[in-house]
C-alpha positions in Angstrom: -4.3 22.1 -0.9 -2.1 18.8 -0.8 1.4 19.0 -2.2 1.3 16.2 -4.7 4.8 17.7 -6.3 6.6 17.3 -3.0 5.8 13.7 -2.7 7.2 12.8 -6.1 10.1 15.4 -6.0 11.4 14.3 -2.6 10.8 10.4 -2.9 10.9 10.2 0.9 12.5 7.1 2.5 11.6 6.0 6.0 13.2 3.6 8.6 11.4 1.9 11.1 12.7 -0.7 13.7 12.8 -3.4 11.4 12.3 -1.8 7.8 13.6 0.5 5.4 11.0 2.0 3.0 12.1 3.4 -0.3 11.1 3.9 -3.6 10.3 0.7 -6.0 12.6 0.2 -8.7 13.2 -2.3 -11.5 16.2 -3.8 -9.8 13.6 -5.1 -7.2 11.8 -7.3 -9.9 13.3 -10.6 -8.7 12.5 -10.1 -4.9 9.1 -8.5 -5.7 8.2 -11.9 -7.7 9.3 -14.0 -4.8 6.4 -12.5 -2.8 3.9 -11.5 -5.5 4.0 -15.3 -6.8 2.5 -16.3 -3.5 -1.2 -17.1 -4.4 -1.9 -16.3 -0.7 -1.0 -12.9 -1.0 -3.2 -12.0 -3.8 -6.0 -14.0 -2.9 -7.9 -11.3 -1.3 -7.0 -8.6 -4.1 -7.9 -7.3 -7.3 -4.5 -8.3 -8.8 -3.5 -11.8 -10.1 -0.8 -13.9 -8.6 2.3 -13.4 -10.6 3.0 -16.5 -12.7 6.2 -15.1 -14.5 9.1 -12.6 -13.8 7.5 -10.8 -16.8 4.3 -10.3 -14.5 6.5 -8.6 -11.9 8.4 -6.4 -14.8 5.2 -5.4 -16.2 4.0 -4.2 -12.5 7.0 -2.2 -11.7 7.1 -0.5 -15.2 3.4 0.6 -14.5 4.6 1.9 -11.0 7.5 3.6 -12.6 5.0 5.2 -15.0 3.1 6.3 -12.4 5.9 8.0 -10.7 6.3 10.1 -13.8 2.6 10.8 -14.2 2.5 11.6 -10.3 -0.8 9.3 -10.0 0.5 6.6 -7.6 3.4 6.2 -5.1 4.7 3.0 -3.9 7.4 2.2 -1.5 9.4 -0.8 -1.5 9.3 -2.7 2.0 12.8 -3.8 2.9 13.6 -6.2 5.6 16.8 -4.5 7.4 18.0 -7.6 8.5 18.3 -9.1 5.3 18.2 -6.2 2.8 15.5 -8.2 1.4 12.3 -6.5 -0.5 9.3 -8.1 1.7 6.4 -6.1 0.4 5.2 -3.0 -1.0 2.5 -0.3 -0.2 1.7 3.3 -1.0 -0.9 5.8 -2.0 -3.0 6.0 -4.9 -6.1 8.1 -6.0 -4.4 11.5 -4.8 -6.9 14.3 -4.9 -5.1 17.4 -4.5 -8.0 20.1 -4.3 -10.1 17.4 -1.8 -6.6 16.5 0.1 -7.2 13.1 0.0 -5.7 9.8 -1.2 -6.0 6.2 -0.8 -3.9 3.5 0.9 -2.9 -0.1 -0.1 -0.2 -2.6 0.6 0.8 -6.3 0.2 3.3 -8.3 2.5 4.9 -11.6 1.9 3.1 -14.2 3.5 6.1 -15.1 5.6 5.8 -11.9 7.4 2.1 -12.0 8.3 0.9 -11.7 11.8 3.8 -10.0 12.8 3.2 -6.3 12.8 5.2 -5.5 9.8 2.2 -4.2 7.5 1.5 -1.7 10.1 4.9 -0.9 11.0 5.6 -0.1 7.2 2.3 1.9 6.7 2.7 4.2 9.9 5.3 6.5 8.7 3.6 6.6 5.2 0.3 7.9 7.1 2.4 10.4 9.2 4.0 11.8 6.0 0.4 12.2 4.2 -0.8 14.2 7.1 2.6 16.1 8.2 4.1 16.9 4.9 1.4 16.6 2.0 -1.5 18.3 4.2 -3.6 15.7 3.6 -7.4 15.8 5.0 -8.4 12.3 4.5 -6.7 9.0 4.0 -9.0 6.1 2.8 -8.5 2.4 2.8 -10.4 -0.4 1.7 -10.2 -4.3 2.2 -12.0 -7.4 1.6 -14.6 -8.0 4.3 -12.9 -11.5 4.8 -9.4 -10.1 5.2 -9.4 -9.7 8.8 -5.4 -9.3 8.7 -5.5 -6.3 6.6 -8.4 -4.8 8.7 -6.6 -5.0 11.6 -3.6 -3.1 9.8 -6.0 -0.5 9.2 -6.9 0.0 12.8 -3.4 -0.2 14.1 -2.4 2.7 11.9 -5.3 4.8 13.4 -8.0 4.4 10.8 -11.6 4.3 11.8 -14.1 1.6 10.6 -16.7 3.4 8.1 -18.9 0.6 6.8 -19.4 -2.0 4.3 -19.9 -1.6 0.4 -22.0 -4.5 -0.3 -20.9 -6.7 -3.5 -18.6 -3.7 -4.6 -15.6 -5.8 -6.1 -15.3 -8.7 -8.2 -12.3 -10.4 -7.0 -11.3 -13.8 -8.9 -14.6 -14.0 -10.3 -16.9 -13.6 -7.1 -18.5 -10.3 -6.1 -17.1 -9.3 -2.7 -18.1 -6.7 0.3 -15.3 -4.2 0.8 -14.7 -2.7 4.5 -14.3 1.1 4.5 -11.9 2.6 6.8 -10.4 6.2 6.9 -8.2 8.6 8.9 -8.9 12.3 8.8 -7.1 15.2 10.0 -9.5 15.9 13.0 -8.4 12.1 14.2 -4.8 13.2 15.0 
C-alpha cells in the first residue's frame, strides 16, 4: 500500500542543480503572486490568473488545508541562485489502495524552455516510486500545451492517449493528453 502518511509527516525537501523544493508556506504569497498573476502561466490551466494578492492568499490557504487533510502535496520551486519562488508542483488524487497519484506543476514564464519543470518534477517522481511505493503516476495537459507534454516525456512518462473535449478551460472544451509512468517502467 502507498504510504501517504510518510509524505505528510516527513515533508520531504529536494535539491537539484538549480532548485530547492520545499513545502509551500504562506510566507511565499508575494513571490507566488508574481508568477501566478502572469496570464501566460494559467492560460492552459483550469485555474485563473491571480488578479490580486488575495487570490494567492486563498490558493496557499487551500494548499495548507490540503496538507492537514493529507489530500494534496505541493512543493515550492525555489531558484537557488536568487532564493526566489519560481513555481510549484506536486501530487494530488492520492489513492493509497490503488497506489496511484496525479502530477501537476506551474512555472514562471521567465523559466520556460530551460528544463526547469522537468528538473523540479524528477525528484518528486523518484520519491513517489522509491519512498511512497507508488505503482502509477499520471499526468494530463491540454493537447495544445507542447511544453507540458515535453516535461512529462522528459520525466519518464509515457503518452497514453487523448481525452476528447474533457475539460472546459476558459470557456472552451479542450482535449487532454494523458501520460503515465508505472513501476514496471523503472
